Residue, then its C-alpha position, 0 to 999 in steps of 0.5 A: x498444807x493440809x491433807x485428807x486422812x481417813x482413820x478407822x476406829x474400832x473398839x470391843x472392850x468396855x463401853x464401845x460407843x463411848x470409846x468411839x465418841x472419845x477417839x472422835x473428840x480426841x482427833x478433832x482436838x489434835x493441832x492443825x486438824x479438822x474432823x470433817x466427816x464420820x461415817x456410820x457406826x457398824x457392828x462387825x465380827x472380829x478378825x483373826x483366831x482370837x476368841x473376842x466380842x463384836x466390834x463397833x467400827x467407824x471411819x473418820x475423815x480428817x483434814x490435817x497438817x499433821x505428817x503421817x508419822x505425827x498422826x500415827x503417834x497421836x493415834x497411839x496416844x488416843x489409844x493409850x489414853x482409852x486404856x488401850x493395852x497391847x498384849x495379843x496381836x489381833x486381840x480385843x481392844x478398848x480402842x484401835x486407830x488406823x490410818x487407812x489413807x492419807x491423801x495419795x501418799x504411800x508410806x511403807x515403814x515397819x509400823x506404818x503402811x499407807x494405804x493400809x494393806x487391809x483395805x481389800x480384806x475389810x468390807x466394812x472399811x470399803x463401805x466406810x471409805x465410799x461414804x466419806x470420799x464424797x466429803x474429801x473434795x477441794x483443796 
């Protein structure tokens, strides 16, 4: 059975536009997965206290047969393929992929919490979700 998954994309190092395009293309090629819609791209201030450049952010809507854990592993692999190095928490990154929602499912693991707990503190995610939710209909 396939489920609706909302995945946030962010980049503030290198060619940010190309990094988001790379993520969209790789997500669309995942097994049992279709990229159904994508939000507008917007530039945002970085979060946290680490000095860094502005981010480009976007969210995509996937219809996927991958379980949340498998989708997380795929997202981490895409980040690594884009050159992501995890050095500083809340630091700059070539690519950041976050599972924001996965259907109505709730997950509370040490490395995966769905719905993402930062949604209430990220107005850009709220706007992107609002843009994509109308595309998530039917089964």
